[in-house]
C-alpha positions as CSV (number, residue, x, y, z in Angstrom):
1,M,19.2,-26.1,20.6
2,N,16.7,-24.4,18.2
3,E,16.5,-20.7,18.9
4,Y,13.3,-20.3,16.8
5,R,9.8,-21.4,17.9
6,I,6.3,-20.7,16.8
7,A,5.6,-17.0,17.5
8,Q,3.1,-15.9,20.0
9,D,1.7,-12.4,20.0
10,N,-1.5,-10.6,20.8
11,G,-2.6,-13.7,22.6
12,R,-2.5,-15.5,19.3
13,N,-0.5,-18.4,17.9
14,G,1.7,-18.0,14.8
15,E,0.6,-21.3,13.3
16,A,-2.7,-21.6,11.4
17,T,-4.5,-22.8,8.4
18,T,-5.5,-19.6,6.6
19,I,-5.8,-18.0,3.2
20,R,-3.4,-16.5,0.7
21,A,-4.5,-13.8,-1.7
22,E,-2.8,-13.2,-5.0
23,I,-3.4,-10.1,-7.1
24,N,-2.2,-10.4,-10.7
25,L,-1.5,-6.9,-12.0
26,G,-0.3,-6.2,-15.6
27,L,2.2,-3.3,-16.1
28,K,0.9,-2.1,-19.4
29,K,-1.8,0.5,-19.4
30,G,-4.7,-1.1,-21.1
31,Y,-3.7,-3.3,-24.0
32,D,-1.8,-0.6,-26.0
33,G,-0.5,1.8,-23.4
34,F,3.1,2.3,-22.2
35,L,4.7,0.1,-19.6
36,Q,4.8,1.0,-16.0
37,E,7.6,0.1,-13.6
38,K,7.6,-2.2,-10.6
39,A,9.1,0.8,-8.6
40,E,5.9,2.8,-9.3
41,V,3.8,0.1,-7.8
42,I,6.0,-0.2,-4.8
43,A,6.0,3.6,-4.3
44,F,2.2,3.6,-4.5
45,L,1.9,0.8,-1.9
46,K,4.3,2.5,0.5
47,D,2.4,5.8,0.3
48,S,-0.9,4.0,0.8
49,Y,0.5,2.1,3.8
50,K,1.9,5.2,5.4
51,T,-1.5,6.9,5.1
52,A,-3.1,3.8,6.6
53,V,-0.7,3.8,9.6
54,A,-1.2,7.6,10.1
55,E,-5.0,7.1,10.1
56,K,-4.7,4.0,12.4
57,R,-6.2,1.7,9.7
58,N,-5.2,-1.8,8.7
59,Y,-3.5,-2.5,5.4
60,I,-2.6,-5.7,3.5
61,P,1.2,-6.2,3.4
62,V,2.3,-7.9,0.2
63,G,5.2,-9.7,-1.3
64,I,5.8,-9.0,-5.0
65,Q,7.0,-11.4,-7.7
66,Q,7.8,-10.3,-11.3
67,T,5.9,-12.3,-13.8
68,E,4.7,-12.2,-17.4
69,I,1.1,-12.3,-18.7
70,V,0.7,-14.0,-22.1
71,Y,-2.6,-13.5,-23.8
72,A,-4.4,-13.5,-27.2
73,Y,-7.5,-11.9,-28.6
74,Q,-9.4,-11.5,-31.9
75,T,-8.8,-8.4,-34.0
76,D,-10.2,-7.3,-37.4
77,N,-7.0,-8.7,-38.9
78,G,-7.2,-12.1,-37.2
79,P,-5.9,-13.4,-33.9
80,F,-3.3,-11.3,-32.0
81,A,-1.1,-12.6,-29.2
82,D,1.1,-10.6,-26.9
83,A,2.9,-10.7,-23.5
84,E,3.5,-8.0,-21.0
85,P,5.4,-7.8,-17.7
86,A,3.3,-8.1,-14.7
87,L,3.4,-8.4,-10.9
88,T,1.9,-11.0,-8.6
89,L,1.3,-9.4,-5.2
90,F,0.7,-12.0,-2.6
91,S,-0.3,-12.0,1.1
92,D,-1.2,-14.6,3.6
93,K,-3.8,-13.7,6.2
94,N,-1.5,-13.3,9.2
95,P,-2.7,-15.4,12.2
96,L,-1.0,-13.0,14.6
97,Y,-2.2,-9.7,13.3
98,A,-5.1,-10.0,10.9
99,M,-7.9,-9.8,13.5
100,E,-10.8,-9.4,10.9
101,S,-12.9,-12.2,9.6
102,D,-11.9,-14.0,6.4
103,D,-14.7,-12.1,4.5
104,E,-13.5,-8.7,5.9
105,W,-9.9,-9.5,5.0
106,K,-10.9,-10.5,1.5
107,A,-12.9,-7.2,1.2
108,A,-9.7,-5.3,2.1
109,V,-7.7,-7.4,-0.5
110,E,-10.3,-6.6,-3.2
111,K,-10.2,-2.9,-2.2
112,L,-6.5,-2.9,-2.7
113,A,-6.8,-4.7,-6.0
114,A,-9.3,-2.1,-7.2
115,E,-7.1,0.8,-6.1
116,L,-4.1,-0.8,-8.0
117,A,-6.3,-1.4,-11.1
118,T,-7.5,2.2,-11.0
119,K,-4.0,3.8,-10.3
120,F,-2.3,1.7,-13.0
121,Q,-5.2,1.9,-15.5
122,Q,-5.8,-1.8,-15.9
123,F,-8.8,-3.2,-17.8
124,R,-8.9,-6.2,-15.5
125,V,-7.1,-7.3,-12.3
126,Y,-7.4,-10.8,-11.0
127,V,-7.6,-11.9,-7.4
128,S,-7.2,-15.5,-6.3
129,Y,-7.6,-17.1,-2.9
130,I,-5.7,-20.2,-1.9
131,P,-5.8,-22.1,1.4
132,V,-2.4,-22.2,3.0
133,E,-0.8,-23.4,6.2
134,V,1.2,-20.7,7.9
135,K,3.9,-21.1,10.5
136,I,5.6,-17.9,11.8
137,F,8.8,-18.7,13.6
138,Q,10.3,-16.2,16.1
139,K,13.7,-16.1,17.7
140,Q,13.5,-16.9,21.4
141,G,15.3,-15.2,24.2
């Protein structure tokens, strides 16, 4: 007998076609600055989330994957290529708890991306949206 079934909460079903947001965040300040640590990003997010909870505001919970960004650009001395450690922060719009519209949720994701870019002094931060099917399973009984 399977103990896990699709979750039900807030009168909502834990199975939906929804959207995933991915924020691609480099860990080097600008192109020439020193490297920042994943732990600094996590600490920033935790502080931001605690503030949101204390103020009874929503926040975008994220998973984090370590990645590398590889890029090139033209300099006075010719083409230059480099790579830097990065993080991909990802979040699916939760069918149980994200009560806002897709546009409102995207606005919250983009606000988070802008806050991260400002805090970690990024020239650019990329946000992608991907359609996903989400199934949230919950232990029964």
